[in-house]
C-alpha positions in Angstrom: 125.0 -1.5 137.0 125.9 -0.6 140.6 123.6 1.8 142.5 125.0 4.9 144.1 125.4 4.7 147.9 124.6 8.4 148.1 120.9 7.6 147.8 121.1 6.0 151.3 121.6 9.5 152.8 119.2 12.4 153.2 119.2 15.3 150.7 120.8 17.7 153.2 123.8 15.5 153.5 124.0 14.9 149.7 123.8 18.7 149.0 126.5 19.4 151.6 128.7 16.7 150.1 128.5 18.2 146.6 129.5 21.6 147.9 132.2 20.3 150.2 133.6 18.2 147.3 133.9 21.3 145.2 136.1 22.8 147.9 138.3 19.8 148.2 141.2 21.2 146.1 143.5 24.1 147.0 143.3 25.5 143.5 139.5 25.8 143.8 139.9 27.5 147.1 142.4 29.9 145.6 140.0 30.6 142.7 137.1 31.4 145.1 139.4 33.6 147.2 140.6 35.4 144.1 137.1 36.1 142.9 136.1 37.2 146.3 139.0 39.6 146.7 138.5 41.2 143.2 134.8 41.8 144.0 134.1 42.0 140.2 133.6 39.5 137.4 136.8 38.4 135.8 136.9 38.5 132.1 140.7 38.0 131.8 142.7 34.9 132.3 142.6 33.7 135.9 145.7 31.5 135.1 147.7 34.8 135.2 146.9 35.0 138.9 147.5 31.3 139.9 150.5 29.0 139.4 148.6 26.6 137.2 148.1 26.1 133.5 145.1 27.5 131.7 143.8 24.0 131.1 144.1 23.1 134.8 142.4 26.3 135.8 139.5 25.7 133.4 139.0 22.2 134.8 138.7 23.7 138.3 136.4 26.4 137.1 134.2 23.8 135.5 133.9 21.9 138.9 133.1 25.2 140.8 130.5 26.1 138.1 128.9 22.6 138.3 128.6 23.0 142.1 127.0 26.4 141.5 129.6 28.4 143.5 130.6 30.5 140.5 128.7 31.8 137.5 130.2 32.1 134.0 128.7 34.1 131.3 129.9 34.2 127.7 130.9 37.6 126.4 132.0 37.1 122.8 135.0 34.8 122.9 135.6 35.4 126.6 133.9 34.0 129.7 133.2 36.3 132.7 133.5 34.4 136.0 131.9 35.7 139.2 131.0 34.2 142.6 127.4 33.2 142.9 126.5 35.0 146.1 123.4 33.0 146.8 125.2 29.7 146.6 128.1 31.0 148.6 125.6 32.1 151.3 124.0 28.7 151.1 127.5 27.1 151.5 128.3 29.2 154.6 125.0 28.4 156.2 125.3 24.7 155.4 128.9 24.5 156.7 128.0 26.4 159.9 125.0 24.2 160.5 127.0 21.0 159.8 129.8 21.9 162.1 127.5 23.1 164.8 125.6 19.8 164.6 128.8 17.7 165.0 130.2 20.0 167.6 127.1 20.0 169.8 125.7 16.7 168.9 121.9 16.1 168.9 121.2 19.2 171.0 121.5 21.5 167.9 119.2 21.1 165.0 119.6 22.9 161.7 116.7 23.6 159.4 
């Protein structure tokens, strides 16, 4: 069985990669934007708002939920989806830190 090459990198880079991978599709970005714009949890069908099938939207929601960027709670037969504000804050900090590091080189250290 082949070992994962990700173990060769520090935990900060691995955590960043997981979140950045979750952003690596325009549908996921659109879902995050939609949830941010509505400022409430969505109980209805998000596929009414995006030009994709319900199945495709559900696959993208699953990826965003796996990354922790959204939260889904079951309410009877429906699922309420919301942004996870703590994880979004973590993503913003992580992205800012990463881009500052590569923009300024070794002069800038992130915690």
